[in-house]
N, C-alpha and C positions, 0 to 999 in steps of 0.2 A: 504494500499499499504506500510505504514511503517513496518508492521509486516513482510510482505514479504521481504521486504529490509534487515530487521534484521536477519531472517532466513538464507538468503543468505550470509550474511556478517559472521555469525557464522560458517558456513560450509567453507568460505574460509580463516578464520582467520589463521590456521596453515601454510597455503601457503604463506599467507601475511607476517607473521613472518620470514618465512624461506628467502623469497625476501628481507626482510629489514635488514638481518644480513650479507650482502656479505661484498666482500674486501673493504678496506679503499680507497676512492678517494681524499684525502686531497691534494696531489700534482697534481692532473690531470690538465691538459692544460686547459680544459674549465672553471676551476676555477680561472684562471689567468686573471685578468682584464685588463692586459696589452697586452694581445695576440689578434690578429685580430678576429672578430667576425666569419670571415670564418673558423678559424682554431679552434675556440672554438666549432662552431657547429659540424664540422666534427669529432673532439675527442669526445664530447659527443654522438654523433650518434653512433660512433663505440662501445660504452660501453652498450648501450640501447639493451634489449631484445625486443621481438616482443611484449610482454606484456606490457612493458613501453611505447613503441611507441603508441599502441592502446590507452593506457590510457590518453596519451596527446591529443587525438582526440575526446573526448567525455567528455561534460560538467557535472561537479558534482554541489552538491547544499549543503549549509550549514546546511539545515535541516536534512540533513543525520547524523548529530553529535550534533545538537543544537536543542533541542525541542523548537519551536517557541512559544509555550503556556505558559511553565514554566521555561525555559532555562535549562533544565537537561541535562547534557553532556553524550553523548553515544560514547564511546571510540571504541566500535567495529564498530559502524556506520561510525566513522572516518577512521578507519584502511580500511574497505571496499571501502569508497568512494576514497581513495588515491591510492588504488590498480587499481580500474576500471575506475575512472574518474577524474584524477589528474592534467590536464592541465589547468583547469579554473573552476571556481564554482561560483555560483550566491549566492547574500545574499540580494536581494531586498524585504525584509519583513517588515512589520510595527510593529517593534518590540524595544526594547531599544536599544539606542545608543551602550551602553557598552556591551550589549549582542552579537551585531553585532562585535564589535571591538574584545571582547575576543574570540569568535568563529573563527574570522579571524586568530587572533593570534595562536591559537591553530592549525588550519589548516596548515598555513606556518611552523609553528616549527616542526609539525609532518613531513612534506614533507623534511624539511632541515635536521632534526636530525633522523628520523626513517625510511628513505627509502636509498637504496643502493646510488643514484646518487644526492640526494638533489636539484631536480628540483622544483623551485618555481612556484605558480599558479598564473594566472590572476584571480583576485577578481573582480567579475562583478555586475553592478547594473545599473540602469536608471538615466538618468540625462540630458534630453533634455531642461528642464527649472528649473534646480534644482536638487541637488541630493536627490534620493529617500529614504528619513529616516525621522522619526519624528522631527520636530524642526530644520530642515535645512532650509536655505534660498529659498524661491519658487520665482523664476523670472517669467515674463510673458511668454506666449507660443511663440513657434519659429515663427508662422505666424505674431505674434505680433511685436516682437524685429526685425524682417526682415524689418518692416515698419520704424524702426529708421535709417536704411541706415547707422548706426554708428558703423563701424568695430572696432573702438577702444573700445567703451563700451561693445561690444559683446566678445571681447578678454580678456577683464577684467571679464566679467560674466563667461567665461571659465576658468580662473584661480581661481575664487572664488569657482566654482563648484569642481575644483581640490583640492583646500585646504580643502573644506569640507569633501569630498570623502577619501582623504588620511589620514585626521586625524582618520579615523576607519578602515584604512588598505585597502580600497578598492582602486584599481589601474587601473581600466578599466571601462568605461562608454558607454553604448549603444547610441551614438549619434556622431555627427549630422547626420541629413537626407540630401541626395541628392535628394530627390524626388521633383517632381515639381507639383504645385497646378494648374493644367490644366483640372481638372474633378472636378467641384464644387460640385458635389453631394456627393462625397466620403467623408466618415466621419472622416478621418484622415488628412484631408486638414490642421488642426490646427498644426500639427506636422511640416509641411513643412515650407521652407523660400520664398514660393510665386511661381508665375507662370514663372520666368524668370531663366534661367541657370546661366547667368552671376552674377545675385545678390546672388542667393542661393549659387554659389559657393564662393564669397567673404564672405558672412556672414559664411558659413561654415568653410572657411579657418581660419577665425579669432577665431572662436570657438575653432578649433583644436589647433591653436598655443598657445592660452590661456590655454586650459585643459594640453596639453602634456607639454607645459612648466612648468607646476607644478607636472609633473613626473607621470601622470595618462594618460593612453592609451584611445584614442578615438577609437570608432568603426563605422565607416561610413555605414549607411543603407538607403534603402533596395536596394541593387544593383542588377539590374539597371532597369530604367524606371518604377519603381513602382510608384503608385499613379494616374494612369489614366486608372483605370479598366473598362471593358465593363459595362455599364449601372451605373457606379459609384458605383459598389457593391464591398465590400471588398475582396481582394485576387482574384478578377476576371482576366481573360485573358485581356492582354494588346496588341492591334493591332498596328501593324507598320511595317515599312520596315527598311532596312539598313541605308539609307540615313536619315530618321527621327531620328533613334536612335543615329546616330553620330551627327547630327546637333542640335537636340533638347534635348535629354536627357542625353548623356554622359558628356557633358562639366562642369556641376556642380559637379558630381563624381570626375571627373579628377582633377578639381582644389583642392577639398577637399583632394583626397587620394594621389595624387601624389604631387603637390605643398604643401599641408598641412602636408604631411608625416605621414598620420594616420597609427598607427600600425596594424589595423585590419579593416574588413569589415564584414558586415552582408548581405548576399545573400536574394532575395526577395521571397515572398511566390508564386508570379504570374509566369505565362509564358509571353513569348515575341514572338510573330509571331510563337506560337505552340510549343515552346521549354521551358520546366521549367527552370527557373533561377537557381535554385539548382544544375541543372545538364547541364548547359549551356557551352559547351566546348567553343564555339566562343567567348562569351563574358568574361567568366571567365578565360580563357587561352589564347586565341588568341589575344585579345583586351587587357585584364587587364595585363597579363604577359609578352606577346612577343612584343606587341606594346608599352605598357606603361612602361614596365619594374618594375611593382609592385613586391617587394620580401617578403612581409609578408602574413599573413594567411587570409582566408576567411572562416567564419562560417555560417551555416544554422540558420535560425530564428527558435523559438521554435516549434517543431513538423514539421518544414518545409520539412524534408527528407520524412516522412510518407506520405506526400501529392502524391509523385510519384505514389504509388499505390491508396491510398483513393480518392484522388480528381481528380488526371490527368488520373486515370484508364490506367496506363502503366504497371502494374503488378497485381499479385493476391492480395485480401485483406482477404481472409477467407480460411486458417490463412494469416496474413500479410507476404508476402515475404520479409522478411528482408534481405536475400541475394541479392535480385534483387535491393533493394533500394540502397544497398552499391556499387553494382556492375552493375547498371541500364544501360541497352544498349537498343536502339530502334529497335532491330532485335530480331528473335525468341530466346527463352530461352535456347533451346539447343545449340544455336551457340553463347551464350553470350561472351564468352572469347576466341572464337576459332580462332581470329586473332589479331594481334597487333594493327590493326586500329581499333578496336572495342573499345579500351580504350577511344577514344575521345568522346563516348557518355556516358560513366559511371558517376555516381554522384560523387565519391571521385576522379577518374582521371580527370573528367572535371575541377576540380579545386575549388570544395568546399571541403575544408581541414579538417574541424571540424564540429562536430554535437552537436547543442545546444539540451538542455533536452526538456521536454515537450511533447516526442513522444515516440517512442519505442526503443530508444538506440540501432539502428542497427549498428552503426560502432563498437559495442562491439564484434561483430563477427569477427573483422578483423584478429586476430591470426588464427582463424580455416581457413579462406578463403586464407590467405597467405600459411599455412601448406598443403592445399588442392592443391595448385597451381593455383586457380582461380583468385586470386589478386596478382599482381606483388608487390614484396617488394620494389622496386624502387618507385612506386607510394607512397606507405606509407611513405618511407623515405623523398619525395619531401615534403608532408604535414608536416610531423613532424619538418622538418627542417625549415620550413616557420615560424611556430609557436615559435621555439626556437630561432630563429632570432629577432624576436620582444621582446622576454624575455631578451636576452642579449643587445640589443640596448636601451631597456628602463631601464637597470640597475637592472633588479629584482634579478639576482643572487648575487649582492653585497648587495643590499637592498630589501629583500623580504617582510619586513614588515616595514612601516613607520607610523603606527598608534601611536596616542598621547596618554600619560597617562590619565586615566579617570578625572584627575583634571587640565588637560590642554585642553580638547575639547571645553570647553567653549569660550576659546579665539581663536578658530579656525572655528567652526560652529555657524552660525547665528550671526555674528558679527555686531556691529553697521555700519561697513564700507560696508559689504555686504548688509544690509538691504538698506543702503542709495543708494548704486549702483543699487539694485532692483527698487527703486523708481525712479531715474533718468532715467535709461533705460525705464522704463515703460512710463513715461511722454514724452520721446522722440519718442515713438512709437505710440502715440495717433494721430490719423488723423483727421483733422477738414475738414468735407465734405460740409458743408453749413454754413454760417454766414450771413442770411438775416438781413439787416439794421444795421449791425454790433452790434448785441445783445450781442455778446461776445467780451472781457470778462465781466464777471458779477461784479457788485459792491459788496463787501463784507459784506456792510450793509443791502443788500436786503434781504427781507423775502423770504425764498426759500422753496417750497414744493418738496420733493424728493419723487418720485412715481414709482412704478414698482416692479415686482417680483425679478429683479436682482438688485435692489438698496439696499437691506439690508436683513439680516436673514441668509445669507450663502455667501460664498466667491465663485464667479462664476470662477473657476479655469478651466484650459484646462486638458485634460487626463494626465496619468503618474504623477499624484502627490499621495503622500502617504495616506493611509486609514485615514479618519478623517480630512482631511485638510479643509474641507469647513467651518470647526467651527473656524479656525485661519486666521486672516487677516483683513484688513482695507477695509471695504466695501464702495460703493459710499456715502451712507448717513453719515457714520463715517467720511470719508475724507471731505465732504462739511461742515458738522457740526463743525468739529474742525478748519477750516480755516475761518468760517463765524463770523462776530460780529453781524449779524441779527438773526432774529427767523428761525429755520429750523426744518420743520416738515417731518414726513415719514407716508407715506400711501402705503401699498402693492397693492391694486387695484384689482388684480388678481393673481391667482396660475399660475406658468409657465406652468403646463401640463394640464390645465383646460379651459373649455370654460364658466365657472361660471363667471357671471358679477355682482354678488351680492356685491362686494367691490368697485365698481365703485362710489357709491354715496359718501363714505368716501374720495376716492381719488379726486374727483371732488370738494368736499368741502374744502379739503386742498389746491388744486390749486386756488380756487376762492379767498381763504383768503390771498394767497400769492403774492407777487410781480411777480414772475416768477415760473414756474414749470420746474424740470429736470426729465425726464421720461427715466427709464433705463430698456430696454427689450432686448431680443436677443436670443440666442440658450444657451444650456447647455450641459455638458457632466457629468461624474462620475469619481470617484478616481479609484485606482488601483484595487480593490475589487469591488466596488458597479457596476463598468462596466460590469462585467460578472456576476451579479446577477438577471438579468432581470428587473432591474429597468429602468423607462423611462429616455430617453435621445434623444438630436437632433443632436450630434456630438460625434466624438470619434472612437476608434477602433471597428469595425464590426457595427457601427451606421450610415447608410447611409440614404440619403433622395431622394425624388422624387419632392420636391419643396424647394425653397429657402425663402419662405415666413416667416413672424412670425407665430407661431402656437397659436391655441386656442384663449383666449380672449385678448391677447396682442395687436393685431393690432387696435382693437375696444377701448381698453383703451387708447392708444394713440390718437385716434380720438375724444374720450370723453374729454380729457385733452386739447386738440387744440381748441375744440368747446367752452371752457370756455371764451375764447378770451383772456386769460393771455399769455404773451410770453412763448412759450414751447420750451426747448431745449431738443431734443431726443438724448440718448446715445444708440448706439448698443454695447451691451457686448456679444461677440460672437465669434466662432471659425471658421467663414467662411463668405463670403459676404450674406446680406440680401437684398432681392428683394422687396422693398417697396417703388417705386419710388414717390408715392404720398406724403410720408413723406419728402422726400427732397424738395418738392414744399410748403408743408403746415406748417412744423414745422419751428420756428423762427431760429433755428439752428440745425445741425445734426453733431454728434461726433461718430466716430468709435474708440472703444478701443476693441481690440482683446483681449482674454482672458488674465486677469491681473495678475501681481505678488501680493505677499502679501501686497504690499504697494499701490495697485491699486486705492483705494478710495482717498489717499493723491495725487497720480500722476494726477488723473482726476480733482481733486480740483485744483491743481498747474495750469492745462491748464484752465478751466473754469473760475477761477479768474485772469488769466493772470500772474501769478507769473512766468510762464515759457510759452514762446511763441511757439504756435504749430509748429513742424517741421517734423513731420511724414508724410511719403509717402507711399502710397498703395503698398504693394509688390504683391498684386493680384486684379485684376479688379472686378467691380461689374457690373453684367449684368441688364437689366430692367427686365428680367423674366428668370427662368429656361431652358424655351423652347429656348431662344436665344443663349444659351452656345453651344460651347465655346467662350469665347470674350477675349482670350489672345491677346496682343497687336502685336505680332510678327507673325500675319498670314502669310502664303505664298502668293507671288504675285499671282493675279488673284482671291483671296479670298475676302469675305466681300463686296459683290455690296450692294448697298443702295439705296432703294426705299421705304421709311419709309410710315407706316400707323400708326394710332392711333385711340384708343378708348377714347373719353372725359368723364369726371365725369357725364356730363349731358345726356349722352347717345349717342351723335353724333359719327358717325363712319367716320372716314377718310382713305378710303383705299389706300394702296401702295402694292408692290410686294416683296419686300424684307425688312421686312416682310410685309405681308398683313395688320396687325393690330400691328405692333411692329417694334423695331429698332434693327438691327444686331450689332450696335456698343455698347460699354460699357456705362453704365450711368457714371460711374467713372473709369477711365482708370488707368492702371498701372502707378505708378509713381506720381499718383496725390495727393494733399493735401494742403490745404490752410495755411496761416499764418495771424497773425495779422498785419504783414508787407507788403508793396509791394516792389518787387524786380525787377530791370530793368537790361537787359542784353546788354552789348556792342556787337560790332561784333567780331564774333569767328575768330581767326587766328590759322595758324599751323607753327610749326618751319620748316616744308618743305611741299610744296604741290605738290612735285614730290618726289617719293620715290619708294623704291626697296621693295620686299617682305621680306627682312631681316631687314629693317630699324625699329627704334623705334623713333616716333616721339612726339611732345607734342602740345596738343590743348591748347590756352590761351584764356581768356576771362575776363572782367571785370564785376562784380556784384555790383549794387548800391541799397542801401535801402533806399527807398524814402518813409520814415515814420518817425515817431516821436518815433518810439518804436524799440529797439534792436531786431534782428531777426536771424534765421537760415534758410539757404536755402540748398537744395539739388541739386547741378547742375548736370544734367544727360546728358550723351553725347550718340546719337545715330548714327548708320552708316546705309546708304543704298547703296548697291551694284547696279549701275545703269543699267549695261547690264551683264547678267551671261549666262553661259552655260547649267545651269539647273535651276529650280525653287527655288527660295530662298526666306527666309523671307523679308517682305517688309521694315522693319527696326529691328535692333537689338541693344540692350543696349551694350556699350563696354567700359564704364567708368562712374564714378561719384565722386563727391566730396561734403562733408557736411561742410558748412563754415558759422561761425557766424559774423554778419556784424553789427555794431553799427548803431544806427539811423543817417541818412544822409550821410554815409560813403560809400566808394567805396573799394572794395577788388579784387584783382587779383587772379585768380583760373587757375592754370595749371593741366590738366589731361593727363597723358600718354595714347599713343596709340600704340600698337604692330602691326604693319602691317601684321605680319605673322599670326594674330588672325583674319583677314578679309577674310579668305579662305572659300571654299566650297568644298563639296566632288562632284566630276565630274561623268560623265557617266559612267566610268570606277572604280567609287568608291575609287579614289586616292584623297587625299587632296592636294589642290592647291590654291594658291592666284592668282587669273587671273589678267592679265593687264587690265587696263582701269580706269574709273572714279568711286569713291565713294564719295558720298555726306556726310559730317561730320556735325551733328546737335547739337546743345546745347539747352537746355529747362528745363522746371519746371515740366514736366510730358512726358510721351510717346506721348501724343496728343499735348501738349502746347510746341512746338518747336519754340524757339524764333530767332534764327540765324544759318545760316550754311554756310560750305564753302567746296569747291571741292578738294579731294585729287585725284591725278593721280598716279596709280602704273604702273611701267612699267619694 
């Protein structure tokens, strides 16, 4: 492919050189930082050729001018890339930091000095839990740090990712996600902030504020309603109606995009209600632009535009109908642009402004389509102006390259401060699920056997980590051994992908010789390259499951260790909920650590030994079995009838009806998590118990720590609409506060409530806050609701 690119570049070089030697624009209005952004965009647009404009709408790649194997520089490839794909370029390769930094600098300098208009590029990489480059700080996965419910720490993490990215000149990160974890079989659940739109909105908002506060653009993905595909299969169709879209799926995106001020959005691979998201005029234009007022740009995901023909079967694939992809309509091809109204069904006019690479680069035919009259120049101008506005607002024209000198990057990337932050966030994300007979915290003098395939030998990171990352970091065994003054041994017990039990004897012997066993089992994924090389995994992009049970020999290993009679602490190291309810009952304690940071082992030891009191709360519920899903807490009224059956370990069958031999309720509900402390709630009060839809009120409550240990509680606020004109969720999270309380002390907690956010989408699909009563609950989880008060809206 590179040879083909170089050949094309050589043919185009004379045209590129001529293009680059046009009139001087030093005094142009668009270069005046004191001018309004509207005026700057208009002035620059007036100077751009159609080729300039098209180049802004196609993603380039640093590999076009930097050989990612030996760092050779290809000047011809650089010139070609910046002529055809100048608006943004991708740099997420597992190569030297300085190769990236120097390549980015050359790219931006070429754009600023060797092109007519000097339009800087967005420089793009991944960063949902750490900048995707070797030796950058690896934070825990999104599903994990959402369990911290600590928006301040997430904001600091966003700022740290910005600092490390910008040190190499990277100014745009693909993240965060607004997607929700409501289909547990789906492989990318680990990348989400959980099942609830309010929590996902708040965590993503904080990430964006931290990231963009550091002069790095966020790109919210995958817009919209991605993450709940049919059968849980990656990129599958999403089923739902308009009310479900607006009630459940859009709020998290709106909080991140509009309130967070995200400079860009990535559209989803999937379809919603039969319309591909990459060409969904209703969602990308009518809702996003006309209702929400979004003014920046939307890009496709990698290869996402090709799916209109290849996967959705809405145009020809042999040969690929690149014109149809750019101008896609849902009417016969011969009538494609026959009427102005057809524009609302086209990919580009629908509101997907930019085409990411990884596909056929269909948007490169924009100049020809405009020249032929098949594509309106106004449509192109609208798309280009959205991206230019983002560049002006981010300050790229004044500071196109903010990379640090090579001798300064060490003070910006993987700093002691960022490493400490990763450990703190990881520890606050760990959720204590069970603690029978208060076995935890462990004594540091105890002799401990650390057992299991996830306990040592590799780092069990989530996806979107740089190639080779699994060899770097603190494993559970490392962390426990470093913190302990007793004897700490390790036995693998089994391989994670095997049914082979030959290692059990060593593990059982280690547990028998110890005072306590810590068994670490779970799921696993692969890094940015391994994930696509056909290697085994149980989570990650395009890795979907039909069961949420532990695989292979792992569950039997847990049973074998429990059977020794020694106290057994089981740790789930995973990217999604695991359904082994028997472990909850049989193990001495159960801890959930979703995919960790590079400090994961130290963070786990902090919790197990009590240096940090557990404060994590589940961002996603755990079912008893995959067959009882979905089990999200905010099911609609009339849902989840309960008539439970059960099959006992001794074979006894207790028949029910909902379900015959299982329970439709979650084993562990959203918001659940134990502490080493006990917290008591006072009666909740409101600043006003009668309010109008425009009021903002405050809920107040006192929390007392009735223990001898300082602790941290996440006070959660849920609201129930008592009588509604349409079917609504039984309760919804509307606020929370994470508060640290010293042993024996009481703290007052105040949580704001915007009454305008208590509305619904009525029978005419209009948003309205209906008059009537709303019950406001405060509690420790979506099930453990300790106190309530009624709010009357009139």
